[in-house]
N, C-alpha and C positions, 0 to 999 in steps of 0.2 A: 963874529965868532961867538958861540954860545959860552956863557959863563959856567963856572963849576956847578953852581946851583941848578942851572938848566940841565946840565948833563946828568946830574944826580936825579933830577926829577924825571928826565926821559928814561933813565935806567930803571928807576922804580916803576914807572908806567909800563915799560916793556915786561918787567917781572910780573906785574899784576895781570897783564894780558896772557902771559905764559901760564900763570897759575889758574886763571879763569878757563883757559883752553883745556888744561888738564882736568879741572873739575867737571867741565861739560862732557869731556870724553869718557870720564869714569862714572858719570851719572850722579855726581855729588854736588850739583849746583847749589850755590848759597843764596843768590838773590835774583834768580831768573826762572823761566819756565823749563829750562834744560834742553830746549830744542837746539839742533845743530844748525844755527844760522849765525850770520855775522852780527845781526842786530842783538841776538842773545849774548854773543861773545862780548859785544860792547857793553851791554847792560851788566853782565857778570864782572867785567873788568873795571866798571865804573868810569868808562871813557866814552866820548861821543863816537858814533859810527863813522862820521866824517873824519875825525882825528885818526881813527883806526886805519881807514883807507889811505889817508894822506901821509901819515908819519910812520906807519907800521905795515906796509904792504907785504913784507916778507912773513910777518907773523900771521897775517890774514891767509896768505898762500899756504903756510904750514898747517893752519887750522883746517882749511878746506881740504887739503890732501889727507889729513888724518881722519877727518869726519866723512870722507867720501863725497864731498860736495863738488868735486871737479867735473869736467865735462865727461859725458858718458862715452866710453871708448867704442868706436864703431866696430861692427862685426867685419873682420878682415875678409872672411870668405865671401860675404855678400858683396863687399866692395870689389873684390877681385872678379866676381862673376859679372857685376855691372860693367867693369872695365872690359872684360872679354866680349860681352854683348855689344858694347859701344864700338869696339874695334871691328867686330864682324859687320855691324851696320855700316861703318865707314867703308869697309871693303866693298860691300854691296853697292853703296852709293857711288863709289869711284868707278865700278864696273858699269853701272847704269849711265854714268856721266860719259864714259868713253864711248859707249854705244850711241848715245844721243849726239855726241860730237861727230861721230862717223856719219850718222844720218844727216846732220846739218851740212857737212861737207858735200855729201852726195847731192842733196837738194840744191845747194848753192851752185854746184856744177851744172845741174839740169837747168836752173833758172838762167844762168849765164849763157848756156848753149841756146836756149829758147829765145833769149833776148837778141843774140847775134843772128839767129835764123829769122826772127821777125824783122830786124833792121835790113836784112838782105832780101826781104820779100819772099822768103821760101816757106812761109807758113800759110796754111789754108784754114780759114775760120770755119769751123763746123757749125751748122745751124743749131740753134738752141731748140730744145724740145719744148713746144708749147703745150697747152692743155689738150689732151686727147678727147676727141668727140665720144660721147657715150653711145654705145651700141645697144640697140634694143632687141 
């Protein structure tokens, strides 16, 4: 359990980070280049970047949100169009698959019938066409 001194130190550190964040966002940085980065926030707050990430992730998230450093929101319309296109392609592929399965069933039936006819001796082998003589 942290002692009172450690709690006071942590509280002071959090306040330094909040103050540094505010200075960066208002363009009045005191000891950094003023860029909207976590490294700059750490420098401005006089804490290590690692400590910032490990002990104050909520303040990092707040700074990122305020500075616009979060993920770029996707274009909803473009994603919906991609989804519609993908669904249409799936429908086409399913239709093609159904056609292919029907053809496979038909060919299997033909092969089965030919196999039965061959075993029964009912098939006549046709002569294979050899090379044709050249006519002059």
